[in-house]
C-alpha positions in Angstrom: 0.0 0.0 0.0 1.3 3.4 -0.9 2.2 5.7 2.0 0.1 8.8 2.4 1.9 12.1 1.9 1.9 14.0 5.2 1.6 17.7 5.1 1.2 19.4 8.4 0.8 23.0 7.1 2.9 25.9 6.2 4.7 28.9 7.6 6.0 32.1 5.9 9.8 32.3 5.4 11.5 34.7 7.8 15.1 35.8 8.5 17.5 33.7 10.5 17.6 35.3 14.0 21.0 33.7 14.7 22.5 35.6 11.8 20.7 38.8 12.8 22.2 38.6 16.3 25.7 38.2 14.8 25.6 41.3 12.6 23.6 43.6 14.7 24.3 43.3 18.5 22.8 46.7 19.6 19.6 47.3 17.7 16.6 45.0 17.6 14.6 45.0 14.3 11.1 46.4 15.0 9.3 43.2 14.0 10.7 41.4 17.0 9.9 44.1 19.6 6.7 43.2 21.5 4.0 45.6 22.6 4.5 46.6 26.2 1.7 44.3 27.5 3.3 41.3 25.7 6.9 41.9 26.9 8.1 39.3 29.4 9.1 40.1 33.0 12.4 38.3 33.5 12.0 36.3 36.7 15.1 34.9 38.3 14.6 31.1 39.0 15.5 31.6 42.6 12.6 34.0 43.1 9.9 31.4 42.8 8.9 29.0 45.5 6.7 27.1 43.0 8.5 24.3 41.1 7.0 21.8 38.6 6.6 18.3 40.1 9.3 15.6 39.7 8.3 12.1 38.8 10.7 9.1 39.2 10.5 6.6 36.3 12.0 3.8 38.4 9.3 4.3 41.1 6.6 4.1 38.3 8.0 0.7 37.2 8.5 -0.7 40.7 5.5 -2.7 42.0 5.9 -1.5 45.6 6.1 2.2 44.8 4.0 2.3 41.6 0.7 3.4 43.1 2.1 6.3 45.0 4.2 7.5 42.0 1.1 7.1 39.7 -0.8 9.4 42.1 2.1 11.9 41.8 2.0 11.6 38.0 -1.8 12.1 38.0 -1.7 15.2 40.2 1.2 16.7 38.1 -0.8 16.3 34.8 -4.0 17.5 36.4 -2.8 20.5 38.4 0.4 21.5 36.4 0.3 19.9 33.0 4.1 19.7 33.5 6.6 17.5 35.3 10.3 16.6 35.2 11.1 12.9 34.7 14.2 11.5 36.4 15.8 8.0 36.4 14.3 7.4 32.9 17.0 5.0 31.6 17.9 7.0 28.5 21.7 6.8 28.7 23.7 9.9 29.8 26.1 9.2 27.0 23.3 9.5 24.4 22.0 12.7 26.0 25.5 14.2 25.9 25.9 13.2 22.2 22.5 14.8 21.4 23.4 18.0 23.1 26.8 18.2 21.4 25.4 17.4 17.9 22.5 19.9 18.2 24.9 22.6 19.1 27.2 21.7 16.2 24.2 21.7 13.8 23.2 25.2 14.7 26.8 26.3 14.4 27.0 25.1 10.8 27.9 27.8 8.2 24.8 29.5 6.8 25.4 28.1 3.4 25.1 24.6 4.8 22.0 25.4 6.9 20.3 26.8 3.8 20.2 23.2 2.5 17.7 22.5 5.3 15.7 25.7 5.1 11.9 25.5 4.9 10.4 25.2 1.5 7.6 27.7 0.6 4.3 26.2 1.8 5.9 23.9 4.3 6.7 24.0 8.0 9.5 21.4 8.2 13.1 22.6 8.1 15.0 25.7 9.5 12.9 28.8 10.2 10.0 29.6 12.4 6.5 28.1 12.7 3.0 29.7 12.8 4.0 32.7 10.8 0.9 33.4 8.8 1.2 37.1 7.9 3.9 39.7 7.1 2.7 41.9 9.9 2.7 39.6 12.9 5.5 39.9 15.5 8.3 37.3 15.3 10.0 35.3 18.0 13.6 35.9 18.9 14.7 32.4 18.0 15.2 29.9 15.2 13.9 26.3 15.0 14.7 23.2 13.0 11.5 21.1 12.8 11.0 17.7 11.2 9.0 14.5 11.4 11.1 11.7 12.7 8.7 8.8 13.0 7.3 6.9 11.2 10.1 6.5 8.7 7.9 6.8 5.6 6.7 10.3 6.7 10.2 11.8 6.8 10.9 14.5 4.2 13.6 13.1 1.8 15.4 16.4 1.7 15.7 16.7 5.5 16.3 13.6 7.7 18.2 11.5 5.2 20.4 14.5 4.3 21.4 15.3 7.9 25.2 15.2 8.3 26.8 12.3 10.1 27.1 11.5 12.9 24.1 13.8 13.7 21.7 11.7 11.7 22.6 8.5 13.6 22.3 10.4 16.9 18.8 11.7 16.0 17.8 8.2 14.9 18.8 6.7 18.2 17.3 9.5 20.2 14.0 9.4 18.4 13.5 5.7 19.0 14.4 6.0 22.7 11.9 8.9 23.2 9.2 7.1 21.3 9.5 4.1 23.7 9.7 6.4 26.7 6.7 8.5 25.6 4.5 5.4 25.0 5.5 4.1 28.4 4.5 7.3 30.1 1.2 7.5 28.1 0.4 4.0 29.3 1.0 5.1 32.9 -1.2 8.1 32.4 -3.9 5.8 31.0 -3.6 3.6 34.1 -3.8 6.6 36.4 -7.0 7.7 34.6 -8.4 4.2 34.4 -8.7 4.5 30.6 -8.5 1.3 28.6 -4.9 1.0 27.6 -6.0 -0.1 24.1 -7.5 3.3 23.5 -4.1 5.0 24.0 -2.1 2.3 22.2 -4.4 2.4 19.2 -4.0 6.2 18.9 -0.3 6.6 19.7 1.3 3.2 19.0 1.8 4.0 15.3 1.5 7.7 15.7 3.6 10.6 14.6 6.8 11.8 16.3 8.4 15.1 15.4 11.3 17.1 16.8 11.8 20.8 17.2 15.3 22.0 17.9 15.3 25.5 19.3 18.1 28.1 19.2 17.6 31.4 21.1 20.4 33.9 20.5 21.4 36.4 23.1 19.5 39.7 22.8 20.7 43.1 24.0 17.2 43.9 25.4 15.7 40.5 26.4 12.8 42.2 28.1 11.7 43.7 24.7 11.4 40.3 22.9 10.1 36.8 23.4 12.0 33.6 22.5 8.8 31.6 22.0 5.3 33.1 22.1 3.1 32.0 25.0 1.2 28.9 23.9 0.1 25.5 24.8 1.4 22.6 22.7 -1.2 21.3 20.2 0.3 17.8 20.2 -0.4 14.8 22.5 2.8 14.8 24.6 5.9 16.9 24.6 9.3 15.7 25.9 11.9 18.5 26.3 15.6 18.2 26.8 17.6 21.3 27.8 20.7 21.4 25.6 22.8 23.9 27.5 22.8 25.5 31.0 20.9 28.7 30.1 17.4 28.7 31.5 14.4 30.3 29.9 11.3 28.1 30.0 8.4 29.5 32.0 5.0 27.9 32.6 1.8 29.8 33.6 0.5 28.6 36.9 -2.4 30.4 38.6 -1.9 33.4 36.3 1.8 33.8 37.1 4.8 32.8 35.1 6.9 30.2 36.9 10.6 29.6 35.7 11.6 26.0 35.2 15.0 25.0 36.5 15.8 21.7 34.6 17.4 19.0 36.7 20.6 17.4 35.3 19.7 15.0 32.4 16.0 15.1 33.3 13.3 15.3 30.7 10.6 17.9 31.0 7.2 16.5 30.0 4.1 18.5 29.3 0.6 17.6 28.4 -0.5 18.7 25.0 -3.9 19.9 23.8 -4.6 16.5 22.2 -4.1 14.8 25.6 -6.4 17.4 27.2 -9.0 16.5 24.6 -8.5 12.7 25.1 -8.8 13.0 28.9 -11.9 15.2 28.4 -10.3 18.0 30.4 -8.9 16.0 33.3 -5.3 16.6 32.3 -4.5 20.2 31.2 -2.2 21.6 28.6 -0.6 24.6 30.1 0.6 27.8 28.5 4.3 28.2 28.5 6.9 30.5 26.8 10.6 30.9 26.3 12.5 34.0 27.4 16.0 34.9 26.2 19.3 35.9 27.8 21.2 39.1 27.3 24.6 37.4 27.1 24.2 33.7 26.3 22.4 31.6 23.7 19.9 29.0 24.8 19.2 25.7 23.1 16.7 22.9 23.7 15.2 20.1 21.8 11.5 19.2 22.0 10.1 15.8 20.9 6.4 15.7 20.2 4.2 12.6 20.2 0.9 12.8 18.2 -1.7 10.3 17.2 -1.8 8.2 14.0 -2.4 10.5 11.0 -5.5 8.5 10.1 -6.8 8.4 13.6 -9.6 10.3 15.3 -8.9 12.8 18.1 -11.7 13.1 20.7 -12.5 12.4 24.3 -11.8 8.8 25.4 -15.1 6.9 25.4 -14.5 5.5 28.9 -14.3 9.1 30.2 -17.6 10.3 28.7 -20.7 9.7 30.8 -24.0 11.4 31.6 -22.3 13.0 34.5 -19.2 14.0 32.5 -20.3 14.7 28.9 -17.8 15.3 26.1 -16.2 18.7 26.4 -14.5 18.6 23.0 -15.5 17.8 19.4 -13.9 14.8 17.6 -11.9 15.2 14.4 -9.3 13.4 12.3 -5.7 13.9 13.1 -5.2 15.2 9.6 -7.8 17.9 9.8 -6.7 18.8 13.3 -3.1 19.7 12.2 -4.3 21.4 9.0 -6.3 23.8 11.2 -3.5 24.2 13.7 -0.8 25.4 11.2 -3.2 27.8 9.4 -3.3 29.9 12.6 -0.9 32.2 14.4 0.4 30.7 17.6 -1.5 32.3 20.5 -2.1 31.0 24.0 -4.6 28.1 24.0 -6.7 29.5 21.1 -6.7 26.3 19.0 -7.9 24.2 21.9 -10.8 26.6 22.3 -11.8 25.9 18.7 -12.3 22.2 19.7 -14.5 22.9 22.7 -18.2 22.0 22.5 
């Protein structure tokens, strides 16, 4: 059977912020300066007493500690939508290799990076996402986005053309994170008392994509935003901090809380699709990236989404007379087409799905 061509959407081509920051270290182009009400307040991580929960993978797998750790996972997804996962068994050596190779990839000469630039009408490749007009404000950051699983969905001009050993590193990393993500989704299903088959059917052969983020230093970090406040429209996001510069903030009770990544931990967050599947029990939370005045910041986000031919909607076992469906159902294909046709903004796309 012939594989279906996957097209997630498109984004307008924009300048490379990494190059802008190199040639103009004093002035910020007007298109990147946010209105006063949108400018971030830079909060030192030590100023916050709130910290996202930490979940221990080994305790989730151990029969004696599983129930208490499942309860912790459940509360983290319900109340925060974010947690850090420690003791996850992805080797430290692979993580270090990923970090080094991502840094090297962004440091390639511009002529080499142009080989991986977004094509007109597509969102995969180097550039920015969710740019739908020439007037909208831009993020102070570059991304490299591509589908990594299943293999048949990879763009032939991207993944297969990655320089070695980076390609092999991404291959190994994507498989490790697919397995890790499916395991965590299974634990979430157990905590929710959802039939495991419902989750496995949706995500077992689902899509995985990666977004590598590069946020250059900015002379006025309080005037720009590295990544616009938003919730992730996918099922599950797994973030790895590449260098020591912090910048991720999550919105908790109306306030922005800085995230201080633990060494070699993964930061998980619930996506809009998971909020839909859990019928609002688990919440996708707004988050943003701020930038630093002196140092670059790098991270790599791995996204797990349902099968492209699947149907996204509340799990049947969670819909009752007492808890009616809060969201519409739609195909994965239509969901993502609608997503990439819009500007990234808070939780606006999830609102479209509400009944």
